[in-house]
N, C-alpha and C positions, 0 to 999 in steps of 0.2 A: 093507640098503637105507636104513634110517633114518639110520645113521651117514654114509652117502654124502651124503644130503640135508643133514644138519647141516654137514658139512665143505664141501659145495658152497655152502651159504648163507653160511657164514662167509667163504669166499674171495670170494664175490660182494660182501659188505659191505666187505671190505678193499679190493677193487679199486674199487668205487664211491666210497669215501671218498677214496682216493688220486687218483682222477680229478677229484673236486670240489676237492681241495686244489690240484692242478695248475692248475685253471681259475681259482682265486683268485689265483695267483701272477702278478705283473706280467710282461708280455712286454717284454723288453729287446732292442732292435735293436742289432746289432753296430755299425752306422754311428753310432748315438748314443754308444756306449761309446768308439769310436775318436775321434770328433770332440770329445767332452767331455774325453777324456784329452789330446788335442792342446791344447785350450784351457787345461787346468790346467797342463800343462807350459810352454806359452808365457807364461802369466800368472804364472809363478814359483811354482807350488805343487805341484810334483811330488815334492819331498823330503818325507820322513816328517814333519818338523816343520811342514810347511805343509798337511798333509792336511785339517785342519779348514777352512782357507781354500778348498781345492778343493771340499770338501763344500758349503760355503756358496755358492760360485759356481754349482755345479751346481743347488742349490736355487733360486737366482735365475733361472737359465736355464729350469729346469723349470716354475716358476710362470708366468713370462712367456710361455713357449711354450704352455702350457695355456690361458692367457687369450686367446691369439691363434689357437688351434686348429691349431698347427703342431708338427712333431716337434722335440724338443730340439736335435738336430743342425742342423736348418735354422735355428732361431733363433740358436744359438751362432755360426754362420757369418756372420750379419748383425750380431750384437751385439758380438763380440770382435774387437779389432784384430789378434789372432793370425792371422786368416785373410785379411789384406790382401796376402799373398804376399811380404812382406819377408824371411821366413825359410823358404825352400823345403824345407829338410830337415824342418821341423816338419810340413809337410803331406804329406810322404812316409812318415811313420810309419804303420804298419798293424797290423791285428789279429793278424797272424801273428808279429810281432816280427822280421821280416827287416830287414836293414840297409838304411836309406834310401840310394838311389844317391849322394846328395851328402854322406853322412856318412862320415868316415874309418873304415876297417875296424878299425884298432887300438883305437879308443876305444869302438866299438859293442859289443865283447864285454863291456866293463864296464857299459855303459849299458843293454843289452838287459834284464837282470833288473829294473832300475828301471822301465823302460817297461812290462813285463809286470805288475809289481806295481801300478803306477799304474792300468792298465786293470782289474785285479781290484778295486781300490778303487772306481773309478768304477762298475763293474758292480754292486758291493755297494750303492752309494748309490742307483742307479736301481732295484734290486730291493727296496730298503727294509731291507736288512740292516745298514746303517750309520745310526746315529742322526743326525737332521737337525741342522744347525748354523745359527744365525742366521736363524731362520724369519721374522723381521720384515723382512728385506732384500728390496728390490725392484730394487736397482741396485748394481753394484760397479764400481770403476775406480780410477784413480790420483787424486792430489790435483787434477790438472788436470781430470779428468772431473767431479770434485765441484763445480767452479765452474759447471757447467751444469745442476745438478739444480734442480728447482723449490724455491722457498722453503718450500713446505709439507712438504718432506721433512726428515728429520733423520738424523744419523749414528747407526748402530746397530752393535753388536758391535765396539767400538773395540779390543778386545784380541786380535783375530785375527791381524793381519799389519800390517807397517809399510808395505807397498807397495800392497796392495789395501784400499781403503776400501769400506764398505758403507753404503747409505742405505735408509731405509724411509719409508713414508708416515706422517704423524702421525695 
């Protein structure tokens, strides 16, 4: 009987600690993963050599969404020009990796693994498994977007990408 109580107690401790660890893990919504992956792909950072740029953009979206009390996917749809509808195939990409209706079937077999890998990367960023990049950034965009930032902001992380620029508050 004593052995049973010891084993039962140990199992209870293991179960309780795993439940606490699960409670501490961030909850990631699939819609956030898909939307932020669409944003990264549309903003030209889906390739492996641009993963730091994608990570930095997600950080900007996440910080701004938290400050406004909205989901990252909601903020991304309002923030990024990717969601203006000019590239419908981009908005047809989904969590299952099925071919978007407007995407040529032949090239999707090559691109699907890249899309799934990008979603895994984005999920890792949102879960905290990927180290943050460019934490000082509060805005990203093209050179044209930079013409509209407040004078009190400055360029940050200039070595990330040649198309996406990042700005932070001084």
